[in-house]
C-alpha positions in Angstrom: 14.0 -6.8 -0.9 13.1 -3.9 -3.1 15.1 -2.6 -5.8 15.7 0.9 -7.0 16.3 0.1 -10.7 12.7 -1.4 -10.6 11.0 1.5 -8.4 13.3 4.5 -9.3 11.4 7.1 -7.5 12.8 4.7 -4.2 16.0 7.3 -4.8 14.8 10.1 -4.9 13.7 13.0 -2.5 9.9 14.7 -2.9 8.1 11.9 -4.1 4.3 11.0 -2.8 3.1 7.7 -3.8 -0.6 6.7 -4.6 -1.2 2.6 -4.0 -4.5 1.3 -5.3 -5.9 -2.0 -6.1 -5.0 -5.4 -3.9 -3.3 -8.8 -3.0 -0.3 -7.5 -1.2 -0.4 -3.5 -1.2 -0.1 -2.9 2.2 2.9 -4.7 2.8 4.2 -2.8 -0.3 3.6 0.3 1.5 5.2 -1.1 4.4 8.4 -2.3 2.4 8.9 0.6 0.6 8.5 3.5 3.8 10.7 1.1 5.4 13.3 0.7 2.4 13.5 4.7 2.3 13.5 5.0 6.2 16.7 3.4 6.7 18.2 6.0 4.2 17.4 8.0 7.0 14.4 9.7 5.4 11.8 11.4 7.0 9.2 9.1 6.0 5.5 9.6 5.9 2.7 6.7 5.7 -1.4 7.6 5.6 -4.5 7.0 3.7 -7.2 8.8 1.8 -9.6 6.1 2.6 -9.0 3.5 5.4 -5.7 1.7 6.6 -5.7 -1.0 9.4 -3.6 0.9 12.9 -0.4 -0.1 13.2 1.1 -1.7 16.5 4.3 0.2 15.8 5.3 3.3 14.3 2.0 5.1 15.0 2.3 8.6 15.1 -1.0 10.4 17.0 0.5 14.2 17.4 3.1 16.0 16.5 5.9 15.3 18.9 5.5 11.0 18.4 6.3 11.9 14.6 9.2 13.7 14.9 10.6 11.0 18.0 10.0 8.4 15.3 11.5 10.2 12.6 14.9 11.2 15.1 14.9 7.4 15.7 15.3 6.5 12.0 11.5 5.2 11.4 9.1 5.7 9.1 6.1 7.3 11.3 2.3 6.6 10.0 -0.8 9.0 10.4 -4.5 9.0 10.9 -7.4 9.8 12.8 -8.5 6.5 14.1 -11.4 5.0 13.6 -13.3 2.0 13.8 -12.6 -1.7 13.7 -8.8 -0.4 14.5 -8.9 1.6 11.2 -7.5 5.0 10.8 -9.0 7.2 8.5 -7.3 10.6 6.7 -5.8 12.7 9.2 -6.0 16.3 9.7 -3.3 18.6 8.9 -1.7 16.5 6.4 -0.7 18.7 3.4 1.4 20.6 6.6 3.1 17.1 7.4 3.7 16.1 4.0 5.6 19.3 3.4 7.9 18.5 6.6 8.5 14.3 4.8 11.5 13.3 2.2 8.8 10.7 0.9 5.1 10.0 1.5 3.8 6.5 1.2 -0.5 6.2 0.6 -2.7 3.3 0.8 -5.5 5.6 -1.5 -7.9 2.3 -2.1 -9.6 -0.6 -0.1 -9.9 -4.4 -1.1 -11.0 -6.4 1.4 -8.2 -8.6 1.3 -9.3 -9.6 -2.7 -6.1 -9.9 -4.7 -7.5 -7.5 -7.2 -10.3 -5.3 -7.8 -12.5 -2.7 -10.0 -12.7 0.5 -8.7 -16.1 1.9 -7.9 -17.4 5.5 -8.6 -15.7 7.5 -5.9 -12.2 5.5 -6.0 -9.3 5.6 -5.6 -8.7 9.1 -3.8 -5.7 10.2 -5.3 -4.8 13.5 -3.6 -3.4 16.3 -6.6 -0.1 16.2 -4.6 0.8 12.7 -5.7 2.6 12.2 -8.3 3.0 8.5 -8.5 0.3 5.8 -8.7 1.3 2.2 -8.2 -1.5 -0.7 -8.8 -1.3 -3.8 -7.0 -2.7 -7.1 -7.7 -2.0 -10.5 -6.1 -1.1 -13.6 -8.5 -3.4 -15.7 -6.5 -6.1 -14.8 -8.1 -5.0 -16.4 -11.9 -7.1 -19.7 -12.6 -9.7 -18.9 -10.2 -13.4 -17.1 -10.5 -13.7 -13.4 -11.2 -16.2 -13.1 -8.6 -14.1 -14.8 -6.0 -10.8 -12.9 -7.0 -11.6 -9.6 -7.5 -13.0 -7.0 -5.3 -16.7 -5.2 -6.9 -16.7 -7.8 -10.1 -20.1 -8.7 -9.1 -21.9 -4.9 -9.2 -19.6 -3.1 -11.7 -19.3 -5.7 -14.5 -16.6 -3.7 -16.7 -17.6 -3.4 -20.8 -13.8 -3.7 -21.3 -13.4 -7.1 -19.5 -16.7 -8.5 -21.1 -16.1 -12.1 -18.7 -18.8 -13.2 -16.9 -18.0 -13.1 -13.0 -17.7 -17.0 -12.9 -15.0 -17.1 -15.5 -11.6 -17.6 -14.9 -9.0 -14.8 -14.0 -6.3 -15.2 -17.2 -3.6 -13.1 -17.3 -4.3 -11.4 -20.3 -7.4 -10.2 -18.9 -5.2 -9.2 -15.6 -3.2 -7.1 -17.9 -6.3 -5.5 -19.1 -7.5 -4.4 -15.7 -4.5 -3.5 -14.6 -4.1 -1.3 -17.8 -7.3 0.3 -18.3 -8.6 4.1 -17.4 -11.4 2.4 -15.7 -9.2 -0.1 -13.7 -6.0 0.3 -12.4 -5.3 3.4 -14.4 -8.3 5.1 -13.0 -7.8 8.6 -12.2 -3.9 8.3 -12.6 -3.9 11.0 -15.6 -0.1 12.2 -16.5 0.8 11.0 -13.0 4.1 8.1 -13.2 2.2 4.6 -13.2 3.7 1.4 -12.6 1.8 -2.1 -11.9 3.1 -4.2 -9.4 2.8 -7.8 -9.5 2.8 -9.6 -5.8 2.5 -13.1 -4.9 4.7 -14.5 -7.1 5.5 -17.4 -5.0 5.7 -20.6 -7.4 7.8 -20.9 -10.5 4.8 -21.0 -12.5 2.9 -17.8 -10.9 6.2 -16.0 -12.3 6.5 -17.3 -15.5 2.5 -15.5 -15.6 3.4 -12.7 -14.0 6.2 -12.2 -16.8 3.7 -12.7 -19.1 1.6 -10.4 -17.3 4.3 -7.7 -17.5 5.4 -8.3 -21.5 2.1 -7.3 -21.7 1.7 -4.3 -20.2 5.0 -3.3 -21.2 3.3 -3.3 -25.0 1.2 -0.9 -23.9 4.2 1.2 -22.6 3.1 0.4 -18.8 6.4 -0.5 -16.2 5.6 -3.4 -14.4 6.9 -5.1 -11.2 7.5 -8.6 -9.9 7.5 -8.7 -6.0 7.3 -11.2 -3.6 7.0 -10.7 0.3 7.9 -13.5 2.9 5.4 -14.7 5.5 7.2 -12.7 7.7 7.3 -9.4 6.2 3.2 -9.5 4.8 1.2 -6.7 6.9 
């Protein structure tokens, strides 16, 4: 269940929200889209990179898009690509202008709980005014090379930890707060860190620790948890 006090933009029409990082990013994307669609909004979901084509709510053309909105559903748009994926759709700006809210997957993590962006990442549209950097707390305590996508190849100076070092709460806070990590290319957009997978009391306590560290930097941080049947 999403809380509009924690995510106040979900109570306001007109936002274009980009999600980056890993650890449940797609699940959060669809949860937010569904939350807004249930209020009767015209909600658009898309990607600037790649996203798996969903079994439901995919709109290959304007007629299906309109029908989904009239039925009270969000609509997913994108150009079909290899391996059942969608890429950046044509006429995106026109369709975005028709929507009350837009949610964009702007990054890929190959199912890793967290990641470091490569030189070409993330792909943020100029029109996007909000960025959420998502990380999964299942990564904590495990070697960075196993849980952080691209850590082997990028080796960031700001973190200065060996690939075999275990990921700690302070490290994850650094990764999310850094302009070479979760805040890369954010600029003056609104920015939130989202810690997903608070599946146990221990992970929740570690999440609260990270939340407090990020708030020292003025970064709002939200803890989320989705049941197995809710996960995309």
